[in-house]
Z-matrix of the N, CA and C atoms (Angstrom, degrees):
N
C 1 1.434
C 2 1.536 1 106.19
N 3 1.288 2 115.58 1 133.03
C 4 1.463 3 117.68 2 173.41
C 5 1.563 4 109.80 3 -141.12
N 6 1.330 5 110.56 4 149.50
C 7 1.454 6 121.67 5 -174.06
C 8 1.466 7 111.54 6 -114.97
N 9 1.337 8 116.65 7 136.78
C 10 1.561 9 119.81 8 -179.73
C 11 1.520 10 106.06 9 -137.51
N 12 1.303 11 115.89 10 130.58
C 13 1.525 12 120.65 11 173.44
C 14 1.539 13 103.10 12 -83.14
N 15 1.305 14 118.55 13 108.31
C 16 1.496 15 125.24 14 176.63
C 17 1.471 16 110.59 15 -74.62
N 18 1.266 17 118.79 16 -42.41
C 19 1.475 18 128.27 17 -178.56
C 20 1.522 19 103.48 18 -141.29
N 21 1.364 20 117.89 19 167.51
C 22 1.461 21 117.82 20 177.21
C 23 1.577 22 112.05 21 -60.07
N 24 1.324 23 118.54 22 -26.25
C 25 1.393 24 121.58 23 -175.09
C 26 1.559 25 113.71 24 -106.38
N 27 1.375 26 114.47 25 -1.40
C 28 1.499 27 117.13 26 -176.32
C 29 1.528 28 108.81 27 -126.20
N 30 1.329 29 113.66 28 131.85
C 31 1.489 30 118.60 29 171.50
C 32 1.444 31 109.38 30 -116.90
N 33 1.363 32 116.08 31 139.89
C 34 1.501 33 125.55 32 -178.11
C 35 1.546 34 106.02 33 -114.77
N 36 1.358 35 115.38 34 127.06
C 37 1.498 36 117.40 35 -179.15
C 38 1.500 37 108.91 36 -128.00
N 39 1.272 38 117.01 37 130.47
C 40 1.529 39 122.29 38 172.80
C 41 1.514 40 109.34 39 -97.27
N 42 1.365 41 115.96 40 122.89
C 43 1.429 42 120.66 41 -178.26
C 44 1.586 43 105.45 42 -107.30
N 45 1.340 44 117.82 43 122.21
C 46 1.386 45 123.39 44 -176.91
C 47 1.519 46 113.33 45 -117.02
N 48 1.350 47 115.71 46 1.80
C 49 1.483 48 119.80 47 -178.94
C 50 1.508 49 107.52 48 -140.13
N 51 1.342 50 118.61 49 152.35
C 52 1.444 51 120.35 50 173.85
C 53 1.557 52 112.35 51 -51.42
N 54 1.321 53 116.31 52 145.74
C 55 1.418 54 119.82 53 -176.07
C 56 1.546 55 112.90 54 -93.35
N 57 1.346 56 117.08 55 51.89
C 58 1.402 57 120.83 56 175.52
C 59 1.510 58 108.14 57 -103.36
N 60 1.311 59 118.85 58 155.94
C 61 1.454 60 123.07 59 176.30
C 62 1.474 61 115.32 60 57.18
N 63 1.328 62 113.62 61 -124.03
C 64 1.526 63 121.99 62 -172.66
C 65 1.504 64 107.73 63 -66.27
N 66 1.327 65 121.24 64 -41.85
C 67 1.477 66 119.79 65 -177.28
C 68 1.475 67 111.62 66 -62.09
N 69 1.313 68 119.25 67 -41.66
C 70 1.440 69 126.01 68 179.95
C 71 1.553 70 110.10 69 -62.63
N 72 1.332 71 115.83 70 -44.62
C 73 1.418 72 120.48 71 178.84
C 74 1.479 73 113.47 72 -67.26
N 75 1.329 74 116.24 73 -37.65
C 76 1.456 75 120.77 74 174.47
C 77 1.473 76 113.40 75 -59.43
N 78 1.346 77 116.98 76 -42.68
C 79 1.487 78 118.20 77 177.95
C 80 1.456 79 112.18 78 -69.72
N 81 1.326 80 121.11 79 -42.43
C 82 1.390 81 125.77 80 177.71
C 83 1.533 82 109.92 81 -56.74
N 84 1.330 83 118.48 82 -48.41
C 85 1.411 84 124.78 83 178.03
C 86 1.512 85 114.25 84 -60.05
N 87 1.352 86 117.26 85 -42.22
C 88 1.443 87 123.22 86 177.48
C 89 1.508 88 112.25 87 -63.85
N 90 1.350 89 116.88 88 -43.54
C 91 1.388 90 120.46 89 179.30
C 92 1.569 91 113.19 90 -67.12
N 93 1.310 92 115.32 91 -36.88
C 94 1.475 93 117.32 92 172.75
C 95 1.530 94 112.29 93 -58.21
N 96 1.335 95 116.75 94 -46.58
C 97 1.424 96 121.36 95 -178.93
C 98 1.542 97 108.63 96 -65.53
N 99 1.313 98 120.60 97 -39.31
C 100 1.452 99 122.25 98 178.31
C 101 1.474 100 113.42 99 -64.20
N 102 1.334 101 116.92 100 -40.78
C 103 1.469 102 120.22 101 174.86
C 104 1.514 103 112.94 102 -60.57
N 105 1.357 104 115.01 103 -42.23
C 106 1.450 105 118.33 104 -179.39
C 107 1.507 106 111.22 105 -70.54
N 108 1.334 107 118.96 106 -22.03
C 109 1.512 108 118.90 107 177.29
C 110 1.499 109 112.38 108 -97.51
N 111 1.379 110 119.08 109 12.34
C 112 1.383 111 123.33 110 173.92
C 113 1.549 112 121.50 111 100.24
N 114 1.343 113 116.24 112 -0.47
C 115 1.478 114 121.58 113 178.24
C 116 1.524 115 105.03 114 -87.74
N 117 1.339 116 116.03 115 101.71
C 118 1.486 117 118.01 116 178.98
C 119 1.530 118 112.92 117 -99.69
N 120 1.288 119 118.43 118 -6.40
C 121 1.431 120 123.39 119 176.70
C 122 1.525 121 109.96 120 -110.78
N 123 1.319 122 116.67 121 127.97
C 124 1.433 123 120.77 122 -176.34
C 125 1.543 124 109.26 123 -126.77
N 126 1.327 125 114.80 124 129.02
C 127 1.491 126 121.22 125 173.64
C 128 1.467 127 106.76 126 -108.49
N 129 1.328 128 115.46 127 122.35
C 130 1.494 129 120.87 128 -176.87
C 131 1.572 130 105.07 129 -110.61
N 132 1.294 131 119.10 130 116.50
C 133 1.415 132 123.70 131 -178.31
C 134 1.545 133 111.55 132 -97.20
N 135 1.344 134 116.08 133 113.11
C 136 1.411 135 122.35 134 -174.36
C 137 1.567 136 112.11 135 -98.58
N 138 1.332 137 118.61 136 4.38
C 139 1.435 138 121.91 137 -172.12
C 140 1.576 139 112.51 138 -63.99
N 141 1.311 140 117.72 139 -23.24
C 142 1.458 141 119.78 140 -179.01
C 143 1.517 142 111.88 141 -88.15
N 144 1.310 143 117.43 142 -3.40
C 145 1.426 144 123.75 143 -174.45
C 146 1.528 145 108.65 144 -82.07
N 147 1.315 146 119.03 145 135.92
C 148 1.476 147 119.79 146 -176.22
C 149 1.555 148 109.68 147 -90.68
N 150 1.354 149 117.44 148 -32.58
C 151 1.448 150 119.68 149 178.46
C 152 1.507 151 110.04 150 -132.71
N 153 1.298 152 114.85 151 145.73
C 154 1.497 153 117.41 152 175.60
C 155 1.533 154 106.50 153 -110.96
N 156 1.308 155 114.38 154 97.71
C 157 1.516 156 120.23 155 -172.75
C 158 1.586 157 110.06 156 -97.63
N 159 1.336 158 112.98 157 174.92
C 160 1.517 159 115.52 158 -176.42
C 161 1.500 160 110.91 159 -68.82
N 162 1.343 161 119.51 160 -28.86
C 163 1.492 162 120.40 161 178.26
C 164 1.584 163 108.97 162 -62.65
N 165 1.308 164 112.16 163 -46.93
C 166 1.497 165 117.05 164 179.50
C 167 1.524 166 112.28 165 -59.86
N 168 1.307 167 116.39 166 -47.21
C 169 1.436 168 119.58 167 179.27
C 170 1.511 169 112.60 168 -61.54
N 171 1.384 170 115.72 169 -40.45
C 172 1.442 171 121.60 170 -179.15
C 173 1.543 172 110.66 171 -66.00
N 174 1.352 173 115.47 172 -38.95
C 175 1.474 174 121.70 173 176.75
C 176 1.504 175 110.20 174 -64.03
N 177 1.288 176 118.79 175 -44.59
C 178 1.433 177 123.36 176 -177.63
C 179 1.546 178 110.03 177 -64.33
N 180 1.327 179 118.77 178 -38.28
C 181 1.446 180 123.48 179 176.14
C 182 1.518 181 109.70 180 -65.85
N 183 1.314 182 120.08 181 -45.54
C 184 1.453 183 120.56 182 179.13
C 185 1.488 184 109.23 183 -62.94
N 186 1.305 185 119.94 184 -43.26
C 187 1.469 186 121.26 185 179.29
C 188 1.500 187 109.56 186 -61.96
N 189 1.390 188 119.95 187 -39.29
C 190 1.401 189 121.54 188 -175.37
C 191 1.539 190 107.24 189 -66.53
N 192 1.286 191 120.21 190 -43.18
C 193 1.486 192 123.42 191 178.15
C 194 1.557 193 109.22 192 -57.73
N 195 1.251 194 118.17 193 -45.88
C 196 1.463 195 123.60 194 -179.52
C 197 1.491 196 109.32 195 -62.25
N 198 1.271 197 116.78 196 -49.37
C 199 1.517 198 121.24 197 -178.05
C 200 1.526 199 113.18 198 -65.58
N 201 1.325 200 116.63 199 -42.48
C 202 1.465 201 120.84 200 174.03
C 203 1.529 202 112.37 201 -60.98
N 204 1.353 203 117.26 202 -37.94
C 205 1.471 204 119.06 203 178.85
C 206 1.493 205 112.10 204 -68.42
N 207 1.353 206 116.01 205 -17.32
C 208 1.405 207 121.17 206 176.59
C 209 1.533 208 113.11 207 -100.65
N 210 1.341 209 115.06 208 16.62
C 211 1.496 210 123.62 209 -176.94
C 212 1.525 211 113.95 210 61.58
N 213 1.306 212 116.20 211 35.13
C 214 1.484 213 123.20 212 179.37
C 215 1.479 214 110.82 213 -108.34
N 216 1.332 215 115.63 214 -175.38
C 217 1.454 216 121.00 215 178.12
C 218 1.535 217 108.40 216 -148.70
N 219 1.300 218 112.93 217 156.85
C 220 1.513 219 122.24 218 177.43
C 221 1.526 220 108.94 219 -131.21
N 222 1.355 221 115.65 220 137.37
C 223 1.444 222 125.04 221 169.35
C 224 1.456 223 108.96 222 -121.26
N 225 1.331 224 116.65 223 145.94
C 226 1.474 225 122.23 224 178.46
C 227 1.531 226 108.95 225 -110.61
N 228 1.305 227 114.17 226 142.14
C 229 1.483 228 122.20 227 174.05
C 230 1.526 229 105.04 228 -105.90
N 231 1.325 230 116.54 229 114.74
C 232 1.452 231 123.59 230 177.99
C 233 1.465 232 111.39 231 -137.19
N 234 1.340 233 116.11 232 131.24
C 235 1.512 234 114.38 233 176.41
C 236 1.549 235 108.67 234 -128.43
N 237 1.294 236 118.76 235 0.37
C 238 1.504 237 120.43 236 177.54
C 239 1.482 238 110.60 237 -82.05
N 240 1.329 239 117.57 238 123.36
C 241 1.400 240 121.80 239 -178.52
C 242 1.511 241 115.06 240 -55.09
N 243 1.349 242 118.54 241 -44.22
C 244 1.499 243 117.82 242 178.64
C 245 1.535 244 112.27 243 -60.52
N 246 1.361 245 116.89 244 -36.47
C 247 1.444 246 120.86 245 177.42
C 248 1.511 247 110.84 246 -64.75
N 249 1.354 248 116.42 247 -44.91
C 250 1.507 249 121.42 248 178.87
C 251 1.539 250 108.06 249 -57.99
N 252 1.321 251 115.02 250 -42.87
C 253 1.458 252 119.23 251 -179.12
C 254 1.549 253 112.39 252 -61.90
N 255 1.338 254 116.00 253 -43.66
C 256 1.462 255 121.59 254 176.02
C 257 1.480 256 110.98 255 -58.51
N 258 1.387 257 116.17 256 -48.52
C 259 1.456 258 119.38 257 -178.44
C 260 1.579 259 113.30 258 -62.96
N 261 1.340 260 112.82 259 -30.52
C 262 1.409 261 119.29 260 179.14
C 263 1.534 262 110.65 261 -74.32
N 264 1.292 263 116.97 262 -49.90
C 265 1.469 264 122.78 263 178.35
C 266 1.523 265 112.88 264 -56.93
N 267 1.300 266 115.73 265 -38.60
C 268 1.501 267 119.25 266 -178.41
C 269 1.553 268 110.78 267 -91.11
N 270 1.320 269 118.28 268 2.96
C 271 1.464 270 128.72 269 177.77
C 272 1.545 271 108.85 270 63.33
N 273 1.337 272 119.25 271 16.89
C 274 1.433 273 119.57 272 176.87
C 275 1.536 274 112.80 273 -72.53
N 276 1.328 275 117.24 274 -13.81
C 277 1.475 276 120.46 275 174.90
C 278 1.516 277 111.37 276 -73.45
N 279 1.397 278 114.16 277 -9.54
C 280 1.493 279 116.58 278 174.14
C 281 1.501 280 110.37 279 -94.87
N 282 1.394 281 118.46 280 -15.46
C 283 1.401 282 124.29 281 -179.91
C 284 1.515 283 112.61 282 -90.69
N 285 1.332 284 113.39 283 -42.21
C 286 1.489 285 121.94 284 179.92
C 287 1.474 286 110.48 285 -105.11
N 288 1.328 287 119.16 286 130.89
C 289 1.469 288 118.61 287 166.82
C 290 1.555 289 108.20 288 -62.57
N 291 1.328 290 115.90 289 130.12
C 292 1.482 291 121.31 290 -178.72
C 293 1.509 292 109.36 291 -113.47
N 294 1.348 293 116.56 292 129.33
C 295 1.431 294 121.07 293 -178.91
C 296 1.551 295 106.34 294 -122.68
N 297 1.312 296 115.78 295 157.51
C 298 1.463 297 121.26 296 178.08
C 299 1.596 298 114.55 297 -87.32
N 300 1.401 299 115.44 298 -25.27
C 301 1.387 300 119.89 299 -178.24
C 302 1.570 301 110.01 300 -149.31
N 303 1.289 302 113.57 301 170.03
C 304 1.508 303 118.91 302 179.93
C 305 1.522 304 110.67 303 -67.43
N 306 1.344 305 117.37 304 -39.86
C 307 1.490 306 118.85 305 -178.28
C 308 1.468 307 110.21 306 -62.45
N 309 1.295 308 120.89 307 -44.78
C 310 1.439 309 121.56 308 179.18
C 311 1.542 310 112.73 309 -64.88
N 312 1.259 311 117.62 310 -34.02
C 313 1.488 312 122.53 311 178.38
C 314 1.517 313 106.54 312 -67.14
N 315 1.349 314 118.39 313 -46.55
C 316 1.420 315 121.50 314 -176.25
C 317 1.542 316 110.04 315 -68.18
N 318 1.343 317 116.39 316 -38.70
C 319 1.453 318 120.14 317 177.13
C 320 1.494 319 111.33 318 -59.40
N 321 1.333 320 114.96 319 -45.37
C 322 1.437 321 121.36 320 -178.14
C 323 1.550 322 110.84 321 -65.26
N 324 1.264 323 116.34 322 -39.68
C 325 1.457 324 120.14 323 175.35
C 326 1.496 325 112.86 324 -65.25
N 327 1.337 326 118.77 325 -39.28
C 328 1.500 327 122.52 326 178.86
C 329 1.440 328 109.45 327 -65.19
N 330 1.424 329 119.91 328 -39.49
C 331 1.446 330 120.37 329 177.62
C 332 1.514 331 111.29 330 -64.92
N 333 1.237 332 119.34 331 -40.53
C 334 1.456 333 124.00 332 178.82
C 335 1.539 334 108.13 333 -63.19
N 336 1.322 335 120.87 334 -42.68
C 337 1.405 336 124.74 335 -174.31
C 338 1.544 337 109.70 336 -73.69
N 339 1.337 338 118.46 337 -26.92
C 340 1.468 339 120.83 338 -179.94
C 341 1.466 340 116.88 339 -80.80
N 342 1.334 341 118.86 340 -6.47
C 343 1.429 342 123.54 341 177.93
C 344 1.492 343 108.92 342 -79.03
N 345 1.334 344 116.79 343 122.25
C 346 1.490 345 120.74 344 -174.59
C 347 1.551 346 109.63 345 -70.32
N 348 1.280 347 116.47 346 147.51
C 349 1.470 348 120.37 347 -179.77
C 350 1.533 349 110.69 348 -79.99
């Protein structure tokens, strides 16, 4: 798992292992720190993940609740058809914005940021 600050307000994370135990806590801790330092938008890239298990889904939901409570948002990058199917069956594709690649996620975020308040 690695974390990159793409912009001051956006953090990009690549997840390559299931988010159970230590890995899940490491991601939660990093996102807490990012929120405190001003990154309220998080892109979580699941393309390196081999399996999408219930621990990973539960961790993502817990993180989403925490981020939303801090007025932040999370987007997922997923290109594996089985993962997309799981997200659809569980209706999590309605809860998380899902993108096929980093460029699409960043373009979508830029469009949202460019809309005047």
